[in-house]
C-alpha positions, 0 to 999 in steps of 0.5 A: 233243414230237414225232410221230415223222413226219418233215417233211422232209430237211436237209443239213449245211452246215457242222460246226464244233468249238470249245474255247468254242463247242463243237460247231455244227451249220448245217443247210440245209432247205426253205423251210417249215421255218423259216416260223414259226421262233423263236429257241430253238425245239426241232426233231428232228434225227435223233431228238435235241431241239436248240435253234435257236440262229440261222436264215435264211430266205434261204437257209433254214438253222439252227445247233444246238449239240450238247453233247459229251453228245449226241455220245457217246449219239448218232450225231451225232457221226459226222455229216460236211458234207454229211449228211443228216438227218431233221426235225421241228419240235416238235408244236403245239396242231393237231398231227395225232398220225400217230405217236406221242409222241417226247420227242427224247430218245435212249436209245441207238444201235443198229447195223444188222446186217441188210437184205433187200427184200421186194417194195418194202419194206425191213426193217432189223434193228437191235442196240441199244448198250444192250441193256437197251432191248429190255424196252421194244420189243415187236412192233407197238409203237412204236420211234423211228429217227433220229427217225422214228415205226416200227413193230416187226415182229418182236423177239428178246431173246435175238438168234437168227437168222431167216429172211431176214435175214443178219446179220454176225458182230458182230450174231449171238447178239444181241437185235435187232429189225426194222422195215420201210419201206414204198416211201413212207417209204423216200423221206422218211427218211434211214435207208433209205439207210443199211446194215448196220454204220451206226449209228442214234439210237433212242428207246423208247416212253416209256409203257413206261417209265412202266408198268415204273417204275409196276409196280416201285414197286407190287410193292416197297410190297408187299414193304415191307409185308410182302405179297410183293410181291418174292416174286410179282416172283421168282415171275414171272420163276421161270415165264418162265425155265422157259417158255423152258427148256422151249420146244421 
């Protein structure tokens, strides 16, 4: 479990792939990150929970193994030597919960489709590979981008344009959300250095997943008991669609 508060930025010093051991990343870090490290510890790398397999204190660096499934589902497969990554150790009993509950289980990859400066801040717009995650993204809610807990400032399920942020052709007509990075955050996360076309790892707030599952189970239970649970859900959807259709 993590908080989404990135502790530091590490650098890929080597990346190796072999038929027997798979893909292994070696990452150099500031000294403090490994001060209490143990073999088998979990660590978040760009929001992906991986396991420390070896480490040294001088120089301070560690290795992790990356499975083919992880490479397919995340942006880790696009890393190369000298790439920078966000790092966070797993929470401890005395960790301040400055962000939100982050599992390190990437839900999808999103592409940056818009970047605009707003005074000292930077607004980024993301279009997810899996549009299904948009139902868990709400304005002023949490979203984890490359392991960083960020607040959603705008969200559009249908992907209509918005003032101030220009999208390329790929982003037009698609669902998206935006976050704003203040100057301090820009210095602490790798995402600030990315531009249009670059990819990020996304984990949506797990609370929304639990709520959806609970509500669905409740409504399906009503339907199974002959109390019209399914009908309630259909009416809710009909009202939402009608409201959208009649909106000016």
